[in-house]
ZATI-352500 format. One record per residue (C-alpha): residue number from 1; residue in one letter; z, y, x. Coordinates in pm, whole numbers, padded with zeros to 5 digits, always signed. Last residue first. Layout:
! ZATI-352500
rec num NUM residu A pz Z py Y px X $
...
This chain:
! ZATI-352500
rec num 484 residu X pz +01671 py -02021 px +00786 $
rec num 483 residu X pz +01382 py -02175 px +00598 $
rec num 482 residu X pz +01143 py -02122 px +00879 $
rec num 481 residu X pz +01365 py -02317 px +01110 $
rec num 480 residu X pz +01388 py -02611 px +00874 $
rec num 479 residu X pz +01012 py -02601 px +00833 $
rec num 478 residu X pz +00952 py -02605 px +01205 $
rec num 477 residu X pz +01189 py -02903 px +01269 $
rec num 476 residu X pz +01038 py -03104 px +00982 $
rec num 475 residu X pz +00687 py -03047 px +01127 $
rec num 474 residu X pz +00785 py -03167 px +01469 $
rec num 473 residu X pz +00972 py -03480 px +01346 $
rec num 472 residu X pz +00696 py -03586 px +01110 $
rec num 471 residu X pz +00598 py -03903 px +01301 $
rec num 470 residu X pz +00794 py -03943 px +01627 $
rec num 469 residu X pz +00609 py -03792 px +01915 $
rec num 468 residu X pz +00334 py -03976 px +02073 $
rec num 467 residu X pz +00383 py -04101 px +02430 $
rec num 466 residu X pz +00235 py -04014 px +02770 $
rec num 465 residu X pz +00485 py -03740 px +02822 $
rec num 464 residu X pz +00294 py -03420 px +02890 $
rec num 463 residu X pz -00033 py -03510 px +02725 $
rec num 462 residu X pz +00152 py -03659 px +02429 $
rec num 461 residu X pz +00364 py -03357 px +02382 $
rec num 460 residu X pz +00072 py -03126 px +02392 $
rec num 459 residu X pz -00109 py -03347 px +02133 $
rec num 458 residu X pz +00186 py -03318 px +01896 $
rec num 457 residu X pz +00186 py -02933 px +01959 $
rec num 456 residu X pz -00187 py -02905 px +01853 $
rec num 455 residu X pz -00106 py -03084 px +01512 $
rec num 454 residu X pz +00222 py -02893 px +01448 $
rec num 453 residu X pz +00068 py -02549 px +01512 $
rec num 452 residu X pz -00247 py -02642 px +01319 $
rec num 451 residu X pz -00031 py -02736 px +01018 $
rec num 450 residu X pz +00174 py -02417 px +01053 $
rec num 449 residu X pz -00134 py -02197 px +01074 $
rec num 448 residu X pz -00171 py -02108 px +00709 $
rec num 447 residu X pz -00432 py -02241 px +00456 $
rec num 446 residu X pz -00554 py -02058 px +00148 $
rec num 445 residu X pz -00794 py -02171 px -00127 $
rec num 444 residu X pz -00958 py -01873 px -00304 $
rec num 443 residu X pz -00880 py -01743 px -00649 $
rec num 442 residu X pz -00858 py -01373 px -00561 $
rec num 441 residu X pz -00478 py -01379 px -00590 $
rec num 440 residu X pz -00476 py -01679 px -00357 $
rec num 439 residu X pz -00671 py -01479 px -00096 $
rec num 438 residu X pz -00449 py -01177 px -00137 $
rec num 437 residu X pz -00132 py -01386 px -00063 $
rec num 436 residu X pz -00319 py -01555 px +00232 $
rec num 435 residu X pz -00399 py -01220 px +00391 $
rec num 434 residu X pz -00061 py -01070 px +00306 $
rec num 433 residu X pz +00120 py -01349 px +00503 $
rec num 432 residu X pz +00341 py -01567 px +00289 $
rec num 431 residu X pz +00716 py -01611 px +00360 $
rec num 430 residu X pz +00860 py -01692 px +00697 $
rec num 429 residu X pz +00601 py -01734 px +00964 $
rec num 428 residu X pz +00258 py -01874 px +01047 $
rec num 427 residu X pz -00057 py -01741 px +01193 $
rec num 426 residu X pz -00391 py -01936 px +01217 $
rec num 425 residu X pz -00498 py -01797 px +00885 $
rec num 424 residu X pz -00757 py -02012 px +00712 $
rec num 423 residu X pz -00913 py -01845 px +00405 $
rec num 422 residu X pz -01127 py -02073 px +00186 $
rec num 421 residu X pz -01397 py -02020 px -00083 $
rec num 420 residu X pz -01556 py -01685 px -00023 $
rec num 419 residu X pz -01497 py -01359 px -00188 $
rec num 418 residu X pz -01220 py -01179 px -00010 $
rec num 417 residu X pz -01365 py -00828 px +00049 $
rec num 416 residu X pz -01155 py -00650 px -00213 $
rec num 415 residu X pz -00838 py -00766 px -00035 $
rec num 414 residu X pz -00907 py -00562 px +00275 $
rec num 413 residu X pz -00902 py -00790 px +00578 $
rec num 412 residu X pz -00705 py -00808 px +00911 $
rec num 411 residu X pz -00366 py -00807 px +00714 $
rec num 410 residu X pz -00028 py -00666 px +00824 $
rec num 409 residu X pz +00321 py -00748 px +00689 $
rec num 408 residu X pz +00375 py -01020 px +00941 $
rec num 407 residu X pz +00317 py -00816 px +01253 $
rec num 406 residu X pz +00556 py -00990 px +01504 $
rec num 405 residu X pz +00561 py -01324 px +01325 $
rec num 404 residu X pz +00191 py -01323 px +01266 $
rec num 403 residu X pz -00004 py -01155 px +00991 $
rec num 402 residu X pz -00217 py -00964 px +01227 $
rec num 401 residu X pz -00214 py -01167 px +01554 $
rec num 400 residu X pz -00595 py -01222 px +01536 $
rec num 399 residu X pz -00751 py -01555 px +01490 $
rec num 398 residu X pz -00811 py -01527 px +01114 $
rec num 397 residu X pz -01061 py -01784 px +00990 $
rec num 396 residu X pz -01271 py -01705 px +00679 $
rec num 395 residu X pz -01464 py -01991 px +00514 $
rec num 394 residu X pz -01758 py -01948 px +00278 $
rec num 393 residu X pz -01891 py -01626 px +00433 $
rec num 392 residu X pz -02123 py -01333 px +00368 $
rec num 391 residu X pz -02024 py -01269 px +00008 $
rec num 390 residu X pz -01806 py -00963 px +00101 $
rec num 389 residu X pz -01886 py -00828 px +00445 $
rec num 388 residu X pz -01685 py -00932 px +00749 $
rec num 387 residu X pz -01441 py -00654 px +00872 $
rec num 386 residu X pz -01576 py -00589 px +01113 $
rec num 385 residu X pz -01949 py -00628 px +01152 $
rec num 384 residu X pz -02127 py -00937 px +01260 $
rec num 383 residu X pz -02172 py -01164 px +01568 $
rec num 382 residu X pz -02395 py -01482 px +01561 $
rec num 381 residu X pz -02343 py -01802 px +01763 $
rec num 380 residu X pz -02470 py -01881 px +02118 $
rec num 379 residu X pz -02124 py -01979 px +02256 $
rec num 378 residu X pz -02105 py -01720 px +02535 $
rec num 377 residu X pz -02324 py -01477 px +02323 $
rec num 376 residu X pz -02084 py -01474 px +02033 $
rec num 375 residu X pz -01790 py -01395 px +02271 $
rec num 374 residu X pz -01984 py -01116 px +02420 $
rec num 373 residu X pz -02086 py -00981 px +02077 $
rec num 372 residu X pz -01739 py -00999 px +01946 $
rec num 371 residu X pz -01601 py -00805 px +02241 $
rec num 370 residu X pz -01878 py -00548 px +02215 $
rec num 369 residu X pz -01783 py -00485 px +01842 $
rec num 368 residu X pz -01429 py -00410 px +01921 $
rec num 367 residu X pz -01248 py -00466 px +01593 $
rec num 366 residu X pz -01375 py -00811 px +01601 $
rec num 365 residu X pz -01606 py -01036 px +01403 $
rec num 364 residu X pz -01773 py -01371 px +01512 $
rec num 363 residu X pz -02013 py -01551 px +01292 $
rec num 362 residu X pz -02039 py -01939 px +01283 $
rec num 361 residu X pz -02271 py -02153 px +01088 $
rec num 360 residu X pz -02090 py -02493 px +01080 $
rec num 359 residu X pz -02264 py -02798 px +01240 $
rec num 358 residu X pz -01955 py -02993 px +01336 $
rec num 357 residu X pz -01963 py -02891 px +01712 $
rec num 356 residu X pz -02010 py -02531 px +01598 $
rec num 355 residu X pz -01675 py -02536 px +01420 $
rec num 354 residu X pz -01468 py -02688 px +01691 $
rec num 353 residu X pz -01622 py -02471 px +01964 $
rec num 352 residu X pz -01579 py -02157 px +01749 $
rec num 351 residu X pz -01218 py -02234 px +01681 $
rec num 350 residu X pz -01135 py -02292 px +02046 $
rec num 349 residu X pz -01286 py -01970 px +02145 $
rec num 348 residu X pz -01109 py -01783 px +01866 $
rec num 347 residu X pz -00783 py -01903 px +02001 $
rec num 346 residu X pz -00856 py -01756 px +02348 $
rec num 345 residu X pz -00928 py -01412 px +02203 $
rec num 344 residu X pz -01228 py -01272 px +02000 $
rec num 343 residu X pz -01076 py -01209 px +01654 $
rec num 342 residu X pz -01202 py -01280 px +01308 $
rec num 341 residu X pz -01408 py -01594 px +01260 $
rec num 340 residu X pz -01655 py -01590 px +00979 $
rec num 339 residu X pz -01766 py -01946 px +00872 $
rec num 338 residu X pz -02083 py -02020 px +00672 $
rec num 337 residu X pz -02079 py -02394 px +00596 $
rec num 336 residu X pz -02390 py -02582 px +00709 $
rec num 335 residu X pz -02222 py -02882 px +00838 $
rec num 334 residu X pz -01846 py -02846 px +00750 $
rec num 333 residu X pz -01870 py -03147 px +00517 $
rec num 332 residu X pz -01706 py -03138 px +00173 $
rec num 331 residu X pz -01383 py -03001 px +00016 $
rec num 330 residu X pz -01217 py -02819 px +00285 $
rec num 329 residu X pz -00835 py -02847 px +00301 $
rec num 328 residu X pz -00816 py -03193 px +00483 $
rec num 327 residu X pz -01097 py -03108 px +00713 $
rec num 326 residu X pz -00930 py -02784 px +00798 $
rec num 325 residu X pz -00587 py -02929 px +00874 $
rec num 324 residu X pz -00729 py -03167 px +01141 $
rec num 323 residu X pz -00985 py -02914 px +01275 $
rec num 322 residu X pz -00750 py -02661 px +01420 $
rec num 321 residu X pz -00520 py -02899 px +01614 $
rec num 320 residu X pz -00817 py -03082 px +01748 $
rec num 319 residu X pz -00963 py -02765 px +01894 $
rec num 318 residu X pz -00634 py -02600 px +01979 $
rec num 317 residu X pz -00526 py -02889 px +02218 $
rec num 316 residu X pz -00679 py -02729 px +02521 $
rec num 315 residu X pz -00617 py -02871 px +02873 $
rec num 314 residu X pz -00508 py -02748 px +03206 $
rec num 313 residu X pz -00376 py -02898 px +03530 $
rec num 312 residu X pz -00156 py -02686 px +03749 $
rec num 311 residu X pz -00110 py -02761 px +04126 $
rec num 310 residu X pz +00178 py -02828 px +04356 $
rec num 309 residu X pz +00245 py -03184 px +04257 $
rec num 308 residu X pz +00103 py -03220 px +03915 $
rec num 307 residu X pz +00220 py -02943 px +03692 $
rec num 306 residu X pz +00119 py -02929 px +03329 $
rec num 305 residu X pz -00063 py -02659 px +03127 $
rec num 304 residu X pz -00154 py -02618 px +02773 $
rec num 303 residu X pz -00335 py -02346 px +02564 $
rec num 302 residu X pz -00640 py -02331 px +02789 $
rec num 301 residu X pz -00959 py -02111 px +02758 $
rec num 300 residu X pz -01324 py -02144 px +02847 $
rec num 299 residu X pz -01390 py -02352 px +02523 $
rec num 298 residu X pz -01638 py -02566 px +02716 $
rec num 297 residu X pz -01408 py -02587 px +03018 $
rec num 296 residu X pz -01133 py -02710 px +02791 $
rec num 295 residu X pz -01361 py -02963 px +02633 $
rec num 294 residu X pz -01458 py -03097 px +02983 $
rec num 293 residu X pz -01114 py -03150 px +03116 $
rec num 292 residu X pz -00929 py -02916 px +03349 $
rec num 291 residu X pz -00855 py -02892 px +03718 $
rec num 290 residu X pz -00691 py -02648 px +03966 $
rec num 289 residu X pz -00535 py -02437 px +03682 $
rec num 288 residu X pz -00461 py -02069 px +03711 $
rec num 287 residu X pz -00795 py -01966 px +03571 $
rec num 286 residu X pz -00739 py -02184 px +03260 $
rec num 285 residu X pz -00407 py -02025 px +03206 $
rec num 284 residu X pz -00543 py -01679 px +03245 $
rec num 283 residu X pz -00784 py -01746 px +02969 $
rec num 282 residu X pz -00518 py -01856 px +02742 $
rec num 281 residu X pz -00281 py -01562 px +02830 $
rec num 280 residu X pz -00304 py -01329 px +02527 $
rec num 279 residu X pz -00218 py -01502 px +02301 $
rec num 278 residu X pz -00035 py -01833 px +02357 $
rec num 277 residu X pz +00026 py -02079 px +02639 $
rec num 276 residu X pz +00226 py -02404 px +02605 $
rec num 275 residu X pz +00384 py -02497 px +02929 $
rec num 274 residu X pz +00454 py -02771 px +03163 $
rec num 273 residu X pz +00657 py -02914 px +03453 $
rec num 272 residu X pz +00876 py -02603 px +03532 $
rec num 271 residu X pz +01034 py -02626 px +03871 $
rec num 270 residu X pz +01229 py -02310 px +03845 $
rec num 269 residu X pz +01086 py -02115 px +04141 $
rec num 268 residu X pz +00729 py -02231 px +04083 $
rec num 267 residu X pz +00757 py -02159 px +03707 $
rec num 266 residu X pz +00898 py -01815 px +03774 $
rec num 265 residu X pz +00606 py -01726 px +03998 $
rec num 264 residu X pz +00351 py -01861 px +03758 $
rec num 263 residu X pz +00516 py -01676 px +03461 $
rec num 262 residu X pz +00496 py -01345 px +03637 $
rec num 261 residu X pz +00135 py -01413 px +03742 $
rec num 260 residu X pz +00063 py -01443 px +03365 $
rec num 259 residu X pz +00147 py -01083 px +03273 $
rec num 258 residu X pz +00387 py -00932 px +03028 $
rec num 257 residu X pz +00616 py -01237 px +03007 $
rec num 256 residu X pz +00841 py -01397 px +02745 $
rec num 255 residu X pz +00930 py -01757 px +02824 $
rec num 254 residu X pz +01080 py -01940 px +02531 $
rec num 253 residu X pz +01246 py -02277 px +02619 $
rec num 252 residu X pz +01165 py -02644 px +02609 $
rec num 251 residu X pz +01417 py -02903 px +02724 $
rec num 250 residu X pz +01368 py -03255 px +02876 $
rec num 249 residu X pz +01573 py -03560 px +02911 $
rec num 248 residu X pz +01355 py -03790 px +02675 $
rec num 247 residu X pz +01529 py -03987 px +02409 $
rec num 246 residu X pz +01217 py -03978 px +02193 $
rec num 245 residu X pz +01394 py -03812 px +01892 $
rec num 244 residu X pz +01563 py -03560 px +02134 $
rec num 243 residu X pz +01222 py -03469 px +02292 $
rec num 242 residu X pz +01066 py -03436 px +01962 $
rec num 241 residu X pz +01339 py -03205 px +01837 $
rec num 240 residu X pz +01310 py -03002 px +02154 $
rec num 239 residu X pz +00936 py -02973 px +02108 $
rec num 238 residu X pz +00951 py -02852 px +01746 $
rec num 237 residu X pz +01241 py -02609 px +01793 $
rec num 236 residu X pz +01088 py -02463 px +02101 $
rec num 235 residu X pz +00733 py -02425 px +01939 $
rec num 234 residu X pz +00851 py -02220 px +01649 $
rec num 233 residu X pz +00768 py -01896 px +01845 $
rec num 232 residu X pz +00927 py -01562 px +01764 $
rec num 231 residu X pz +01128 py -01567 px +02092 $
rec num 230 residu X pz +00802 py -01607 px +02283 $
rec num 229 residu X pz +00690 py -01250 px +02204 $
rec num 228 residu X pz +00448 py -01174 px +02503 $
rec num 227 residu X pz +00394 py -01542 px +02531 $
rec num 226 residu X pz +00446 py -01842 px +02755 $
rec num 225 residu X pz +00606 py -02137 px +02570 $
rec num 224 residu X pz +00826 py -02369 px +02784 $
rec num 223 residu X pz +00897 py -02694 px +02966 $
rec num 222 residu X pz +01185 py -02802 px +03178 $
rec num 221 residu X pz +01269 py -03163 px +03290 $
rec num 220 residu X pz +01644 py -03223 px +03298 $
rec num 219 residu X pz +01766 py -03364 px +03628 $
rec num 218 residu X pz +02027 py -03094 px +03706 $
rec num 217 residu X pz +02150 py -03108 px +03345 $
rec num 216 residu X pz +02031 py -02930 px +03024 $
rec num 215 residu X pz +02131 py -03104 px +02703 $
rec num 214 residu X pz +02388 py -02843 px +02572 $
rec num 213 residu X pz +02138 py -02566 px +02570 $
rec num 212 residu X pz +01880 py -02750 px +02369 $
rec num 211 residu X pz +01685 py -02434 px +02264 $
rec num 210 residu X pz +01691 py -02455 px +01884 $
rec num 209 residu X pz +02026 py -02617 px +01801 $
rec num 208 residu X pz +02229 py -02516 px +02106 $
rec num 207 residu X pz +02105 py -02163 px +02183 $
rec num 206 residu X pz +02077 py -02111 px +01806 $
rec num 205 residu X pz +02438 py -02206 px +01754 $
rec num 204 residu X pz +02551 py -01980 px +02035 $
rec num 203 residu X pz +02387 py -01677 px +01893 $
rec num 202 residu X pz +02138 py -01508 px +02140 $
rec num 201 residu X pz +02208 py -01223 px +02387 $
rec num 200 residu X pz +01892 py -01051 px +02510 $
rec num 199 residu X pz +02048 py -00707 px +02560 $
rec num 198 residu X pz +02427 py -00741 px +02511 $
rec num 197 residu X pz +02630 py -00761 px +02180 $
rec num 196 residu X pz +02317 py -00924 px +02030 $
rec num 195 residu X pz +02497 py -01167 px +01806 $
rec num 194 residu X pz +02659 py -01382 px +02075 $
rec num 193 residu X pz +02615 py -01609 px +02364 $
rec num 192 residu X pz +02737 py -01582 px +02727 $
rec num 191 residu X pz +02690 py -01791 px +03037 $
rec num 190 residu X pz +02907 py -02018 px +03247 $
rec num 189 residu X pz +02956 py -02083 px +03627 $
rec num 188 residu X pz +02584 py -01993 px +03672 $
rec num 187 residu X pz +02403 py -02224 px +03914 $
rec num 186 residu X pz +02060 py -02105 px +03787 $
rec num 185 residu X pz +01987 py -02464 px +03655 $
rec num 184 residu X pz +02321 py -02440 px +03467 $
rec num 183 residu X pz +02221 py -02123 px +03308 $
rec num 182 residu X pz +01892 py -02259 px +03170 $
rec num 181 residu X pz +01931 py -02091 px +02821 $
rec num 180 residu X pz +02093 py -01781 px +02960 $
rec num 179 residu X pz +01859 py -01725 px +03261 $
rec num 178 residu X pz +01570 py -01810 px +03026 $
rec num 177 residu X pz +01665 py -01512 px +02811 $
rec num 176 residu X pz +01590 py -01265 px +03095 $
rec num 175 residu X pz +01255 py -01143 px +02957 $
rec num 174 residu X pz +01420 py -01059 px +02638 $
rec num 173 residu X pz +01678 py -00839 px +02787 $
rec num 172 residu X pz +01951 py -00915 px +03037 $
rec num 171 residu X pz +01903 py -01143 px +03336 $
rec num 170 residu X pz +02246 py -01308 px +03372 $
rec num 169 residu X pz +02447 py -01446 px +03655 $
rec num 168 residu X pz +02795 py -01585 px +03642 $
rec num 167 residu X pz +02919 py -01668 px +03997 $
rec num 166 residu X pz +03123 py -01900 px +04194 $
rec num 165 residu X pz +02969 py -01921 px +04541 $
rec num 164 residu X pz +02651 py -01862 px +04755 $
rec num 163 residu X pz +02415 py -02062 px +04527 $
rec num 162 residu X pz +02479 py -01806 px +04245 $
rec num 161 residu X pz +02307 py -01537 px +04436 $
rec num 160 residu X pz +01986 py -01725 px +04483 $
rec num 159 residu X pz +01960 py -01790 px +04108 $
rec num 158 residu X pz +02014 py -01422 px +04053 $
rec num 157 residu X pz +01706 py -01351 px +04269 $
rec num 156 residu X pz +01509 py -01593 px +04058 $
rec num 155 residu X pz +01581 py -01373 px +03758 $
rec num 154 residu X pz +01319 py -01130 px +03880 $
rec num 153 residu X pz +01056 py -01388 px +03788 $
rec num 152 residu X pz +01116 py -01302 px +03415 $
rec num 151 residu X pz +00976 py -00965 px +03478 $
rec num 150 residu X pz +01137 py -00643 px +03328 $
rec num 149 residu X pz +01490 py -00758 px +03400 $
rec num 148 residu X pz +01811 py -00582 px +03296 $
rec num 147 residu X pz +02090 py -00688 px +03536 $
rec num 146 residu X pz +02404 py -00884 px +03482 $
rec num 145 residu X pz +02614 py -00990 px +03784 $
rec num 144 residu X pz +02941 py -01171 px +03738 $
rec num 143 residu X pz +03170 py -01259 px +04031 $
rec num 142 residu X pz +03434 py -01535 px +04012 $
rec num 141 residu X pz +03761 py -01596 px +04201 $
rec num 140 residu X pz +03815 py -01233 px +04298 $
rec num 139 residu X pz +03877 py -01167 px +04666 $
rec num 138 residu X pz +03725 py -00829 px +04673 $
rec num 137 residu X pz +03488 py -00950 px +04933 $
rec num 136 residu X pz +03296 py -01133 px +04671 $
rec num 135 residu X pz +03200 py -00814 px +04509 $
rec num 134 residu X pz +03076 py -00674 px +04832 $
rec num 133 residu X pz +02858 py -00982 px +04896 $
rec num 132 residu X pz +02713 py -00956 px +04547 $
rec num 131 residu X pz +02636 py -00587 px +04599 $
rec num 130 residu X pz +02459 py -00663 px +04924 $
rec num 129 residu X pz +02246 py -00909 px +04752 $
rec num 128 residu X pz +02165 py -00675 px +04467 $
rec num 127 residu X pz +02092 py -00364 px +04690 $
rec num 126 residu X pz +01758 py -00285 px +04532 $
rec num 125 residu X pz +01915 py -00270 px +04189 $
rec num 124 residu X pz +01744 py -00482 px +03920 $
rec num 123 residu X pz +01686 py -00257 px +03602 $
rec num 122 residu X pz +01843 py +00028 px +03412 $
rec num 121 residu X pz +02109 py -00157 px +03223 $
rec num 120 residu X pz +02286 py -00262 px +03538 $
rec num 119 residu X pz +02611 py -00448 px +03494 $
rec num 118 residu X pz +02856 py -00551 px +03772 $
rec num 117 residu X pz +03154 py -00782 px +03711 $
rec num 116 residu X pz +03469 py -00902 px +03899 $
rec num 115 residu X pz +03600 py -01193 px +03704 $
rec num 114 residu X pz +03965 py -01228 px +03777 $
rec num 113 residu X pz +04162 py -01547 px +03697 $
rec num 112 residu X pz +04143 py -01701 px +04056 $
rec num 111 residu X pz +04257 py -01360 px +04199 $
rec num 110 residu X pz +04583 py -01341 px +04005 $
rec num 109 residu X pz +04793 py -01040 px +04095 $
rec num 108 residu X pz +04594 py -00942 px +04402 $
rec num 107 residu X pz +04289 py -00895 px +04178 $
rec num 106 residu X pz +04471 py -00679 px +03932 $
rec num 105 residu X pz +04623 py -00468 px +04214 $
rec num 104 residu X pz +04263 py -00370 px +04316 $
rec num 103 residu X pz +04217 py -00152 px +04004 $
rec num 102 residu X pz +04129 py +00165 px +04177 $
rec num 101 residu X pz +04140 py +00494 px +03997 $
rec num 100 residu X pz +03893 py +00724 px +04175 $
rec num 99 residu X pz +03694 py +00750 px +03851 $
rec num 98 residu X pz +03366 py +00599 px +03939 $
rec num 97 residu X pz +03400 py +00425 px +04270 $
rec num 96 residu X pz +03750 py +00321 px +04222 $
rec num 95 residu X pz +03687 py -00006 px +04411 $
rec num 94 residu X pz +03827 py -00233 px +04138 $
rec num 93 residu X pz +03671 py +00003 px +03875 $
rec num 92 residu X pz +03320 py -00010 px +04039 $
rec num 91 residu X pz +03349 py -00390 px +04046 $
rec num 90 residu X pz +03428 py -00400 px +03668 $
rec num 89 residu X pz +03720 py -00608 px +03576 $
rec num 88 residu X pz +03676 py -00924 px +03351 $
rec num 87 residu X pz +04005 py -01110 px +03280 $
rec num 86 residu X pz +04004 py -01486 px +03272 $
rec num 85 residu X pz +04237 py -01749 px +03127 $
rec num 84 residu X pz +04445 py -01488 px +02943 $
rec num 83 residu X pz +04800 py -01566 px +03003 $
rec num 82 residu X pz +04997 py -01278 px +02857 $
rec num 81 residu X pz +05050 py -01115 px +03205 $
rec num 80 residu X pz +04680 py -01116 px +03270 $
rec num 79 residu X pz +04603 py -00965 px +02926 $
rec num 78 residu X pz +04877 py -00710 px +02982 $
rec num 77 residu X pz +04721 py -00609 px +03309 $
rec num 76 residu X pz +04382 py -00566 px +03133 $
rec num 75 residu X pz +04534 py -00331 px +02869 $
rec num 74 residu X pz +04734 py -00135 px +03133 $
rec num 73 residu X pz +04420 py -00081 px +03342 $
rec num 72 residu X pz +04237 py +00051 px +03041 $
rec num 71 residu X pz +04516 py +00301 px +02975 $
rec num 70 residu X pz +04522 py +00413 px +03337 $
rec num 69 residu X pz +04147 py +00443 px +03322 $
rec num 68 residu X pz +04172 py +00691 px +03034 $
rec num 67 residu X pz +04042 py +00626 px +02685 $
rec num 66 residu X pz +03682 py +00610 px +02584 $
rec num 65 residu X pz +03633 py +00230 px +02569 $
rec num 64 residu X pz +03295 py +00137 px +02408 $
rec num 63 residu X pz +03107 py -00045 px +02692 $
rec num 62 residu X pz +02791 py +00026 px +02894 $
rec num 61 residu X pz +02952 py +00053 px +03239 $
rec num 60 residu X pz +03036 py +00425 px +03203 $
rec num 59 residu X pz +03173 py +00359 px +02862 $
rec num 58 residu X pz +03442 py +00127 px +03013 $
rec num 57 residu X pz +03438 py -00234 px +02904 $
rec num 56 residu X pz +03771 py -00395 px +02797 $
rec num 55 residu X pz +03702 py -00763 px +02853 $
rec num 54 residu X pz +03934 py -01066 px +02815 $
rec num 53 residu X pz +03774 py -01405 px +02895 $
rec num 52 residu X pz +03933 py -01654 px +02672 $
rec num 51 residu X pz +03980 py -02033 px +02675 $
rec num 50 residu X pz +03939 py -02160 px +02323 $
rec num 49 residu X pz +04164 py -02206 px +02004 $
rec num 48 residu X pz +04332 py -01864 px +02028 $
rec num 47 residu X pz +04671 py -01854 px +01850 $
rec num 46 residu X pz +04805 py -01538 px +02041 $
rec num 45 residu X pz +04540 py -01371 px +02257 $
rec num 44 residu X pz +04423 py -01084 px +02042 $
rec num 43 residu X pz +04785 py -01056 px +01895 $
rec num 42 residu X pz +04921 py -01007 px +02242 $
rec num 41 residu X pz +04656 py -00741 px +02320 $
rec num 40 residu X pz +04737 py -00529 px +02014 $
rec num 39 residu X pz +04460 py -00264 px +01983 $
rec num 38 residu X pz +04501 py -00010 px +01701 $
rec num 37 residu X pz +04126 py +00035 px +01687 $
rec num 36 residu X pz +03895 py -00204 px +01871 $
rec num 35 residu X pz +03615 py -00025 px +02062 $
rec num 34 residu X pz +03677 py -00204 px +02395 $
rec num 33 residu X pz +03872 py -00535 px +02326 $
rec num 32 residu X pz +03566 py -00757 px +02386 $
rec num 31 residu X pz +03726 py -01095 px +02366 $
rec num 30 residu X pz +03496 py -01345 px +02539 $
rec num 29 residu X pz +03531 py -01701 px +02392 $
rec num 28 residu X pz +03497 py -02023 px +02566 $
rec num 27 residu X pz +03355 py -02378 px +02479 $
rec num 26 residu X pz +03097 py -02253 px +02229 $
rec num 25 residu X pz +03040 py -02330 px +01864 $
rec num 24 residu X pz +03386 py -02242 px +01744 $
rec num 23 residu X pz +03367 py -01857 px +01734 $
rec num 22 residu X pz +03491 py -01812 px +01377 $
rec num 21 residu X pz +03848 py -01775 px +01503 $
rec num 20 residu X pz +03740 py -01494 px +01744 $
rec num 19 residu X pz +03533 py -01315 px +01488 $
rec num 18 residu X pz +03833 py -01311 px +01225 $
rec num 17 residu X pz +04064 py -01196 px +01505 $
rec num 16 residu X pz +03843 py -00911 px +01609 $
rec num 15 residu X pz +03778 py -00802 px +01249 $
rec num 14 residu X pz +04147 py -00793 px +01170 $
rec num 13 residu X pz +04223 py -00617 px +01497 $
rec num 12 residu X pz +03978 py -00346 px +01404 $
rec num 11 residu X pz +03633 py -00229 px +01496 $
rec num 10 residu X pz +03547 py -00584 px +01603 $
rec num 9 residu X pz +03453 py -00792 px +01901 $
rec num 8 residu X pz +03315 py -01141 px +01999 $
rec num 7 residu X pz +03123 py -01287 px +02280 $
rec num 6 residu X pz +03080 py -01667 px +02278 $
rec num 5 residu X pz +03112 py -01836 px +02614 $
rec num 4 residu X pz +02903 py -02141 px +02675 $
rec num 3 residu X pz +03027 py -02372 px +02965 $
rec num 2 residu X pz +02764 py -02550 px +03154 $
rec num 1 residu X pz +02752 py -02913 px +03062 $
């Protein structure tokens, strides 16, 4: 297993020591000494339970140390002399690029224990490969390169660097999270966890429990959820729980992207076998696939991909996932029911197909009227004003992101227009969304999207693996996560 290093710090020695001793989930601990008042290096290291990386980051490299470089060098030298397993020294400090005070003597003192690091919070530098070579030329035993990425595929350059020698490589920010969760597949010597002390950093317990960090080996199959806000998704906890219950060597990670081509490039470079696809990429997923089944073609959008050889195959599990909870919640046949669908994206397409195939009268509503009209024309159903008029529907289905994890406090409908029988919100999250709360207050039945999420995920799992997930394991994992 790739070592997991928990980053801790504090405003005082008491806070630092308390955080250090509480860091028991990982296999290493990074002691961030910059910003600690009345610093005592000996106390910081004495009694530690895990191998330590000592860091005293200068302000010019994104840290909190505001003293002189001579003082900082003395702190790092003391850490070496006191037996710290590793001491992190900035490449610019070793070469004296920033202040003219070079720290080369630290590398000469104990090269195998020095981590020479470079952090770029502005993006990926154009001279990244040259920088890695220059850092290795210092003679340090390990180099560390952390860069803020704006595309997940930019992390592939870090993977290439790690192949050339001992390195810790990190894509910072939300789009670089995969480089932390899949550190072993990137060739990183270790990676860092923590409570947001660096952009994109995740608590160690979450990396292990939710994202299966400890299970990743060179042979582990990789799956993921593709979204603009993947870190909010419950899909990783569900699929990872199902993989574990089935004894399948696979891991499922969040993949935040801003465009679908970025995901495709990353997936090719990392050997990703399958993906769940959410708003707004379901149409892109279908276009990227070489083949798809008849239902997916009818919907015109895909929420699931799998790789076969060099090509993607697509399917849509939203249709069955949507219908299963609805038929349980709706008292009577759907044939003839008036259903207003809010939203005109990929999820709405699957909902319309499911409802129309069961004889429901469907009307599409969207903030952009022309978008609703185009979608309605595609499926030969009606379009109507936004928001839907009071008394015009029996079932209301919310396919917009309003009320979802990222916009939990928002509702797509004024409460005074809720006059039907059932409101079905495809969103899910902690607590009750305003739309469902208002529906219950008006005496309507209300159904959230968790049941659909579980149902469609179970079908994805079966499509990828050829076997059904253990009964109830996905729903239980999702509910545990929501309760945290």
